[in-house]
C-alpha positions as CSV (number, residue, x, y, z in Angstrom):
1,M,128.3,73.9,86.7
2,S,130.9,75.8,84.8
3,D,131.8,79.5,84.4
4,G,129.7,79.6,81.2
5,D,126.5,78.4,82.9
6,M,123.5,80.8,82.7
7,I,122.1,81.4,86.2
8,V,118.8,83.0,86.7
9,V,116.9,83.8,90.0
10,R,113.2,84.3,89.7
11,N,110.2,84.6,91.9
12,N,107.5,81.9,91.3
13,P,104.5,83.3,93.2
14,D,102.3,80.3,92.2
15,M,104.7,78.0,94.0
16,K,105.5,80.6,96.7
17,R,109.1,80.4,96.3
18,Y,112.1,82.0,94.8
19,E,114.1,79.7,92.4
20,V,117.5,79.6,91.0
21,L,118.0,77.9,87.6
22,V,121.2,76.8,86.0
23,D,120.9,76.6,82.2
24,G,117.1,76.5,82.5
25,A,117.1,73.7,85.1
26,L,115.9,74.2,88.7
27,A,118.9,74.0,90.9
28,G,117.4,75.3,94.2
29,F,114.6,77.3,95.9
30,A,113.7,79.4,98.9
31,D,110.1,78.8,100.0
32,Y,108.1,81.6,101.5
33,R,104.8,82.7,102.9
34,L,103.3,86.2,102.5
35,H,102.0,87.6,105.8
36,D,100.8,91.3,105.5
37,D,103.9,93.3,104.5
38,R,106.3,90.5,105.2
39,V,107.8,87.8,103.2
40,V,108.4,84.9,105.7
41,F,111.2,82.7,104.4
42,T,110.6,79.1,105.7
43,H,113.1,76.9,103.9
44,T,116.0,77.1,101.4
45,E,117.4,74.2,99.4
46,V,120.0,73.7,96.8
47,D,120.4,70.5,94.7
48,V,123.5,68.7,96.1
49,A,124.9,68.5,92.5
50,H,125.4,72.4,92.8
51,N,126.6,72.5,96.4
52,G,129.7,74.7,97.0
53,R,129.0,77.0,94.0
54,G,127.4,79.9,95.9
55,L,123.9,79.3,94.4
56,G,122.2,79.5,97.8
57,S,123.8,82.8,98.6
58,R,122.9,84.2,95.1
59,L,119.4,82.9,95.4
60,V,118.8,84.6,98.9
61,G,120.6,87.8,98.0
62,E,118.5,88.3,94.8
63,A,115.4,87.3,96.7
64,L,116.1,89.9,99.4
65,D,116.8,92.5,96.7
66,D,113.4,91.8,95.2
67,V,111.7,92.0,98.6
68,R,113.3,95.4,99.1
69,R,112.2,96.6,95.6
70,Q,108.6,95.6,96.5
71,G,108.8,97.7,99.8
72,L,108.2,94.6,101.9
73,F,109.9,93.2,105.0
74,V,111.4,89.8,105.8
75,T,110.8,87.3,108.6
76,P,113.6,84.7,108.2
77,L,112.6,81.4,109.7
78,C,115.0,79.5,107.6
79,Q,118.4,79.2,109.2
80,F,120.2,79.7,105.8
81,V,118.4,83.1,105.4
82,V,119.2,84.1,109.0
83,S,122.9,83.3,108.4
84,Y,122.9,85.2,105.1
85,I,121.5,88.3,106.7
86,R,123.9,88.1,109.6
87,R,126.8,88.0,107.1
88,H,125.3,90.8,104.9
89,A,124.3,93.6,107.4
90,E,122.9,95.7,104.4
91,Y,119.7,93.5,104.6
92,A,119.3,93.8,108.4
93,D,116.8,96.7,107.9
94,L,114.4,94.3,106.1
95,V,113.9,92.1,109.1
96,R,110.7,92.3,110.9
97,H,109.4,89.7,113.4
98,P,105.8,89.2,114.3
């Protein structure tokens, strides 16, 4: 990955996951389940070829922004999402546990 790479984060509701693409190729994803007014994040993964580039953080940050825009809440079961929210307190108000 270089500075000129095109990075896109998108929701793929058919697969129930947010995806991060680098130059059109899937580089990582955050799986989720919908439960009432909550998005339950269950697993986040970034291809090892892209480790250390901040793609996981970008993926989760943009996913949480999308959840907020939809007026939904988050239940983070995935440890990466839990850690991200702990480091970015501006998302703490989204967290709802069952």
